[in-house]
MMTF fields as JSON, N, C-alpha, C and O atoms, coordinates in Angstrom:
{
  "mmtfVersion": "1.0.0",
  "mmtfProducer": "UNKNOWN",
  "numBonds": 259,
  "numAtoms": 260,
  "numGroups": 65,
  "numChains": 1,
  "numModels": 1,
  "chainsPerModel": [1],
  "groupsPerChain": [65],
  "chainIdList": ["A"],
  "bondAtomList": [4, 2, 8, 6, 12, 10, 16, 14, 20, 18, 24, 22, 28, 26, 32, 30, 36, 34, 40, 38, 44, 42, 48, 46, 52, 50, 56, 54, 60, 58, 64, 62, 68, 66, 72, 70, 76, 74, 80, 78, 84, 82, 88, 86, 92, 90, 96, 94, 100, 98, 104, 102, 108, 106, 112, 110, 116, 114, 120, 118, 124, 122, 128, 126, 132, 130, 136, 134, 140, 138, 144, 142, 148, 146, 152, 150, 156, 154, 160, 158, 164, 162, 168, 166, 172, 170, 176, 174, 180, 178, 184, 182, 188, 186, 192, 190, 196, 194, 200, 198, 204, 202, 208, 206, 212, 210, 216, 214, 220, 218, 224, 222, 228, 226, 232, 230, 236, 234, 240, 238, 244, 242, 248, 246, 252, 250, 256, 254],
  "bondOrderList": [1, 1, 1, 1, 1, 1, 1, 1, 1, 1, 1, 1, 1, 1, 1, 1, 1, 1, 1, 1, 1, 1, 1, 1, 1, 1, 1, 1, 1, 1, 1, 1, 1, 1, 1, 1, 1, 1, 1, 1, 1, 1, 1, 1, 1, 1, 1, 1, 1, 1, 1, 1, 1, 1, 1, 1, 1, 1, 1, 1, 1, 1, 1, 1],
  "groupList": [{"groupName": "MET", "atomNameList": ["N", "CA", "C", "O"], "elementList": ["N", "C", "C", "O"], "formalChargeList": [0, 0, 0, 0], "bondAtomList": [1, 0, 2, 1, 3, 2], "bondOrderList": [1, 1, 2], "singleLetterCode": "M", "chemCompType": "L-PEPTIDE LINKING"}, {"groupName": "GLY", "atomNameList": ["N", "CA", "C", "O"], "elementList": ["N", "C", "C", "O"], "formalChargeList": [0, 0, 0, 0], "bondAtomList": [1, 0, 2, 1, 3, 2], "bondOrderList": [1, 1, 2], "singleLetterCode": "G", "chemCompType": "PEPTIDE LINKING"}, {"groupName": "LEU", "atomNameList": ["N", "CA", "C", "O"], "elementList": ["N", "C", "C", "O"], "formalChargeList": [0, 0, 0, 0], "bondAtomList": [1, 0, 2, 1, 3, 2], "bondOrderList": [1, 1, 2], "singleLetterCode": "L", "chemCompType": "L-PEPTIDE LINKING"}, {"groupName": "GLN", "atomNameList": ["N", "CA", "C", "O"], "elementList": ["N", "C", "C", "O"], "formalChargeList": [0, 0, 0, 0], "bondAtomList": [1, 0, 2, 1, 3, 2], "bondOrderList": [1, 1, 2], "singleLetterCode": "Q", "chemCompType": "L-PEPTIDE LINKING"}, {"groupName": "SER", "atomNameList": ["N", "CA", "C", "O"], "elementList": ["N", "C", "C", "O"], "formalChargeList": [0, 0, 0, 0], "bondAtomList": [1, 0, 2, 1, 3, 2], "bondOrderList": [1, 1, 2], "singleLetterCode": "S", "chemCompType": "L-PEPTIDE LINKING"}, {"groupName": "LYS", "atomNameList": ["N", "CA", "C", "O"], "elementList": ["N", "C", "C", "O"], "formalChargeList": [0, 0, 0, 0], "bondAtomList": [1, 0, 2, 1, 3, 2], "bondOrderList": [1, 1, 2], "singleLetterCode": "K", "chemCompType": "L-PEPTIDE LINKING"}, {"groupName": "GLU", "atomNameList": ["N", "CA", "C", "O"], "elementList": ["N", "C", "C", "O"], "formalChargeList": [0, 0, 0, 0], "bondAtomList": [1, 0, 2, 1, 3, 2], "bondOrderList": [1, 1, 2], "singleLetterCode": "E", "chemCompType": "L-PEPTIDE LINKING"}, {"groupName": "PHE", "atomNameList": ["N", "CA", "C", "O"], "elementList": ["N", "C", "C", "O"], "formalChargeList": [0, 0, 0, 0], "bondAtomList": [1, 0, 2, 1, 3, 2], "bondOrderList": [1, 1, 2], "singleLetterCode": "F", "chemCompType": "L-PEPTIDE LINKING"}, {"groupName": "ALA", "atomNameList": ["N", "CA", "C", "O"], "elementList": ["N", "C", "C", "O"], "formalChargeList": [0, 0, 0, 0], "bondAtomList": [1, 0, 2, 1, 3, 2], "bondOrderList": [1, 1, 2], "singleLetterCode": "A", "chemCompType": "L-PEPTIDE LINKING"}, {"groupName": "TYR", "atomNameList": ["N", "CA", "C", "O"], "elementList": ["N", "C", "C", "O"], "formalChargeList": [0, 0, 0, 0], "bondAtomList": [1, 0, 2, 1, 3, 2], "bondOrderList": [1, 1, 2], "singleLetterCode": "Y", "chemCompType": "L-PEPTIDE LINKING"}, {"groupName": "CYS", "atomNameList": ["N", "CA", "C", "O"], "elementList": ["N", "C", "C", "O"], "formalChargeList": [0, 0, 0, 0], "bondAtomList": [1, 0, 2, 1, 3, 2], "bondOrderList": [1, 1, 2], "singleLetterCode": "C", "chemCompType": "L-PEPTIDE LINKING"}, {"groupName": "VAL", "atomNameList": ["N", "CA", "C", "O"], "elementList": ["N", "C", "C", "O"], "formalChargeList": [0, 0, 0, 0], "bondAtomList": [1, 0, 2, 1, 3, 2], "bondOrderList": [1, 1, 2], "singleLetterCode": "V", "chemCompType": "L-PEPTIDE LINKING"}, {"groupName": "ASP", "atomNameList": ["N", "CA", "C", "O"], "elementList": ["N", "C", "C", "O"], "formalChargeList": [0, 0, 0, 0], "bondAtomList": [1, 0, 2, 1, 3, 2], "bondOrderList": [1, 1, 2], "singleLetterCode": "D", "chemCompType": "L-PEPTIDE LINKING"}, {"groupName": "ARG", "atomNameList": ["N", "CA", "C", "O"], "elementList": ["N", "C", "C", "O"], "formalChargeList": [0, 0, 0, 0], "bondAtomList": [1, 0, 2, 1, 3, 2], "bondOrderList": [1, 1, 2], "singleLetterCode": "R", "chemCompType": "L-PEPTIDE LINKING"}, {"groupName": "ILE", "atomNameList": ["N", "CA", "C", "O"], "elementList": ["N", "C", "C", "O"], "formalChargeList": [0, 0, 0, 0], "bondAtomList": [1, 0, 2, 1, 3, 2], "bondOrderList": [1, 1, 2], "singleLetterCode": "I", "chemCompType": "L-PEPTIDE LINKING"}, {"groupName": "TRP", "atomNameList": ["N", "CA", "C", "O"], "elementList": ["N", "C", "C", "O"], "formalChargeList": [0, 0, 0, 0], "bondAtomList": [1, 0, 2, 1, 3, 2], "bondOrderList": [1, 1, 2], "singleLetterCode": "W", "chemCompType": "L-PEPTIDE LINKING"}, {"groupName": "ASN", "atomNameList": ["N", "CA", "C", "O"], "elementList": ["N", "C", "C", "O"], "formalChargeList": [0, 0, 0, 0], "bondAtomList": [1, 0, 2, 1, 3, 2], "bondOrderList": [1, 1, 2], "singleLetterCode": "N", "chemCompType": "L-PEPTIDE LINKING"}, {"groupName": "PRO", "atomNameList": ["N", "CA", "C", "O"], "elementList": ["N", "C", "C", "O"], "formalChargeList": [0, 0, 0, 0], "bondAtomList": [1, 0, 2, 1, 3, 2], "bondOrderList": [1, 1, 2], "singleLetterCode": "P", "chemCompType": "L-PEPTIDE LINKING"}, {"groupName": "THR", "atomNameList": ["N", "CA", "C", "O"], "elementList": ["N", "C", "C", "O"], "formalChargeList": [0, 0, 0, 0], "bondAtomList": [1, 0, 2, 1, 3, 2], "bondOrderList": [1, 1, 2], "singleLetterCode": "T", "chemCompType": "L-PEPTIDE LINKING"}],
  "groupTypeList": [0, 1, 2, 3, 4, 5, 6, 7, 8, 2, 9, 10, 6, 8, 5, 9, 11, 2, 5, 2, 5, 1, 5, 12, 13, 13, 13, 6, 9, 2, 6, 13, 11, 6, 5, 8, 13, 1, 0, 4, 1, 13, 12, 6, 2, 3, 13, 6, 14, 0, 13, 15, 15, 16, 11, 17, 5, 3, 1, 4, 18, 6, 1, 1, 1],
  "groupIdList": [1, 2, 3, 4, 5, 6, 7, 8, 9, 10, 11, 12, 13, 14, 15, 16, 17, 18, 19, 20, 21, 22, 23, 24, 25, 26, 27, 28, 29, 30, 31, 32, 33, 34, 35, 36, 37, 38, 39, 40, 41, 42, 43, 44, 45, 46, 47, 48, 49, 50, 51, 52, 53, 54, 55, 56, 57, 58, 59, 60, 61, 62, 63, 64, 65],
  "secStructList": [7, 7, 6, 6, 1, 2, 2, 2, 2, 2, 2, 2, 2, 2, 2, 2, 2, 2, 2, 1, 1, 1, 2, 2, 2, 2, 2, 2, 2, 2, 2, 2, 2, 2, 2, 2, 2, 2, 2, 2, 2, 2, 2, 2, 2, 2, 2, 2, 2, 2, 2, 2, 2, 6, 7, 7, 7, 6, 6, 1, 1, 1, 7, 7, 7],
  "xCoordList": [110.123, 110.597, 112.061, 112.902, 112.35, 113.702, 114.538, 114.005, 115.844, 116.747, 116.719, 117.149, 116.226, 116.162, 114.733, 114.458, 113.833, 112.441, 112.213, 112.994, 111.128, 110.741, 110.418, 110.719, 109.804, 109.438, 110.674, 110.678, 111.714, 112.936, 113.618, 114.133, 113.623, 114.219, 113.47, 114.093, 112.149, 111.332, 111.608, 111.715, 111.721, 112.049, 113.399, 113.511, 114.401, 115.741, 115.711, 116.339, 114.988, 114.909, 114.2, 114.624, 113.136, 112.415, 113.321, 113.334, 114.069, 114.983, 116.066, 116.464, 116.535, 117.524, 116.956, 117.612, 115.74, 115.115, 114.922, 115.129, 114.531, 114.342, 115.639, 115.608, 116.761, 118.059, 118.575, 119.514, 117.966, 118.399, 118.145, 117.103, 119.079, 118.959, 118.166, 118.541, 117.085, 116.306, 115.149, 115.256, 114.034, 112.826, 113.041, 112.506, 113.837, 114.073, 114.777, 114.439, 115.741, 116.458, 115.535, 115.596, 114.671, 113.723, 112.722, 112.385, 112.252, 111.303, 111.939, 111.306, 113.184, 113.888, 114.037, 113.876, 114.342, 114.48, 113.158, 113.135, 112.062, 110.75, 110.385, 109.731, 110.795, 110.549, 111.317, 110.798, 112.555, 113.331, 112.69, 112.671, 112.165, 111.477, 110.253, 109.986, 109.515, 108.329, 108.691, 107.992, 109.781, 110.217, 110.626, 110.376, 111.25, 111.742, 110.658, 110.641, 109.745, 108.78, 107.33, 106.427, 107.108, 105.734, 105.163, 105.783, 103.954, 103.307, 103.014, 103.088, 102.686, 102.387, 103.638, 103.54, 104.803, 106.05, 106.37, 106.839, 106.108, 106.328, 105.372, 105.781, 104.097, 103.104, 103.463, 103.325, 103.919, 104.306, 105.451, 105.418, 106.45, 107.572, 107.119, 107.543, 106.273, 105.787, 105.01, 105.142, 104.203, 103.48, 104.457, 104.258, 105.508, 106.505, 107.26, 107.552, 107.577, 108.251, 107.37, 107.849, 106.1, 105.191, 105.021, 104.817, 105.103, 105.015, 106.141, 105.941, 107.313, 108.486, 108.777, 109.678, 108.043, 108.321, 108.308, 109.216, 107.313, 107.174, 107.636, 107.412, 108.268, 108.767, 109.999, 110.971, 109.969, 111.134, 112.361, 112.265, 113.505, 114.76, 115.001, 114.718, 115.522, 115.766, 116.768, 117.836, 116.407, 117.329, 117.571, 118.494, 116.774, 117.054, 116.645, 117.34, 115.528, 115.098, 114.895, 114.915, 114.706, 114.45, 115.768, 116.692, 115.841, 117.03, 116.979, 115.945, 118.063, 118.104, 119.043, 119.772, 119.027, 120.0, 119.996, 120.813],
  "yCoordList": [170.406, 171.401, 171.698, 170.799, 172.939, 173.349, 173.558, 173.788, 173.476, 173.622, 175.024, 175.212, 176.004, 177.363, 177.775, 178.957, 176.806, 177.122, 177.291, 176.817, 177.977, 178.157, 176.81, 176.58, 175.924, 174.606, 173.805, 173.138, 173.871, 173.135, 173.732, 172.996, 175.043, 175.693, 175.289, 175.028, 175.234, 174.835, 173.377, 173.042, 172.519, 171.108, 170.98, 170.247, 171.68, 171.618, 172.125, 171.539, 173.205, 173.754, 172.778, 172.598, 172.157, 171.181, 170.008, 169.561, 169.512, 168.4, 168.817, 168.023, 170.053, 170.574, 170.589, 170.142, 171.103, 171.187, 169.785, 169.574, 168.842, 167.473, 166.843, 165.943, 167.302, 166.763, 167.399, 166.887, 168.515, 169.149, 168.204, 167.551, 168.131, 167.246, 167.933, 169.007, 167.315, 167.82, 168.703, 169.529, 168.502, 169.268, 170.757, 171.594, 171.086, 172.494, 173.225, 174.372, 172.593, 173.24, 173.461, 174.501, 172.473, 172.632, 173.744, 174.548, 173.785, 174.825, 176.209, 177.144, 176.342, 177.63, 178.063, 179.241, 177.122, 177.443, 177.98, 178.981, 177.304, 177.75, 179.125, 179.912, 179.419, 180.749, 181.821, 182.912, 181.508, 182.464, 182.666, 183.782, 181.594, 181.704, 182.604, 183.438, 182.437, 183.263, 184.742, 185.6, 185.034, 186.433, 187.016, 188.189, 186.196, 186.682, 186.723, 187.641, 185.73, 185.592, 185.694, 185.646, 185.834, 185.901, 184.509, 183.493, 184.502, 183.239, 182.401, 181.173, 183.046, 182.284, 181.56, 180.444, 182.182, 181.523, 180.341, 179.303, 180.515, 179.406, 178.257, 177.096, 178.583, 177.551, 176.782, 175.56, 177.504, 176.871, 175.872, 174.757, 176.279, 175.399, 174.216, 173.088, 174.451, 173.357, 172.328, 171.126, 172.787, 171.845, 170.992, 169.787, 171.617, 170.868, 169.882, 168.765, 170.282, 169.381, 168.167, 167.034, 168.392, 167.278, 166.38, 165.173, 166.957, 166.173, 165.143, 164.032, 165.517, 164.639, 163.884, 163.045, 164.157, 163.568, 162.044, 161.419, 161.435, 159.985, 159.294, 158.095, 160.024, 159.406, 158.577, 159.111, 157.273, 156.441, 156.849, 157.288, 156.693, 156.999, 155.95, 154.77, 156.38, 155.469, 154.4, 154.692, 153.169, 152.066, 151.704, 150.942, 152.224, 151.966, 150.559, 149.933, 150.045, 148.713, 147.78, 146.561, 148.312, 147.483, 147.021, 147.812, 145.751, 145.221, 145.519, 145.328, 145.979, 146.321, 145.436, 145.896, 144.164, 143.229, 142.933, 142.136],
  "zCoordList": [99.25, 100.2, 99.87, 99.88, 99.583, 99.269, 100.521, 101.607, 100.359, 101.495, 102.093, 103.232, 101.358, 101.876, 102.231, 102.441, 102.295, 102.58, 104.078, 104.904, 104.404, 105.797, 106.435, 107.607, 105.657, 106.174, 106.574, 107.608, 105.758, 106.068, 107.299, 108.142, 107.404, 108.578, 109.845, 110.874, 109.781, 110.922, 111.288, 112.468, 110.288, 110.503, 111.225, 112.208, 110.744, 111.351, 112.789, 113.671, 113.022, 114.368, 115.308, 116.449, 114.84, 115.663, 116.015, 117.162, 115.056, 115.312, 116.315, 117.167, 116.212, 117.156, 118.576, 119.517, 118.723, 120.043, 120.622, 121.817, 119.795, 120.27, 120.768, 121.607, 120.264, 120.688, 121.976, 122.586, 122.395, 123.637, 124.806, 124.866, 125.717, 126.871, 127.974, 128.445, 128.376, 129.492, 129.078, 128.172, 129.772, 129.527, 129.763, 129.035, 130.799, 131.124, 129.994, 129.702, 129.358, 128.25, 127.06, 126.403, 126.782, 125.681, 125.996, 125.127, 127.24, 127.65, 127.539, 127.049, 127.991, 127.896, 126.444, 126.125, 125.57, 124.156, 123.604, 122.888, 123.944, 123.47, 124.028, 123.344, 125.249, 125.818, 125.046, 124.809, 124.655, 123.847, 122.483, 121.963, 121.902, 120.615, 120.762, 119.897, 121.845, 122.077, 122.187, 121.648, 122.883, 123.017, 121.668, 121.39, 120.838, 119.551, 118.473, 117.653, 118.464, 117.368, 117.79, 116.955, 119.081, 119.573, 119.802, 119.489, 120.361, 120.698, 119.459, 119.511, 118.357, 117.134, 116.628, 116.118, 116.763, 116.368, 117.258, 116.793, 118.556, 119.494, 119.181, 119.138, 118.963, 118.657, 117.392, 117.334, 116.394, 115.137, 115.36, 114.84, 116.129, 116.426, 117.272, 117.024, 118.257, 119.096, 118.281, 118.514, 117.329, 116.462, 115.66, 115.509, 115.151, 114.368, 115.254, 114.826, 116.483, 117.422, 117.691, 117.656, 117.957, 118.242, 117.023, 117.157, 115.86, 114.62, 114.54, 114.049, 115.021, 114.93, 116.219, 116.242, 117.29, 118.602, 118.575, 119.123, 117.958, 117.98, 116.708, 116.538, 115.827, 114.6, 114.951, 115.485, 114.654, 114.99, 114.19, 113.044, 114.82, 114.138, 113.067, 113.271, 111.928, 110.819, 111.217, 111.755, 110.946, 111.161, 112.617, 112.904, 113.548, 114.958, 115.371, 116.171, 114.844, 115.241, 114.066, 114.235, 112.913, 111.734, 111.131, 110.944, 110.835, 110.175, 108.702, 108.062, 108.164, 106.746, 105.98, 105.102, 106.31, 105.828, 104.443, 103.979]
}
């Protein structure tokens, strides 16, 4: 995946949304995406968000000694 690819942009956007504080802020962001890109754009982003939702953060619990 190249740094200028659509996949990388979607990954970055999903990570950004996951960092937003509060469900309401994330929901509002997705509503803006829907207005700008349509329901298919929102669905695509939501799938990517769910893909990364349960991925553990690197180095958060595992010791790398």
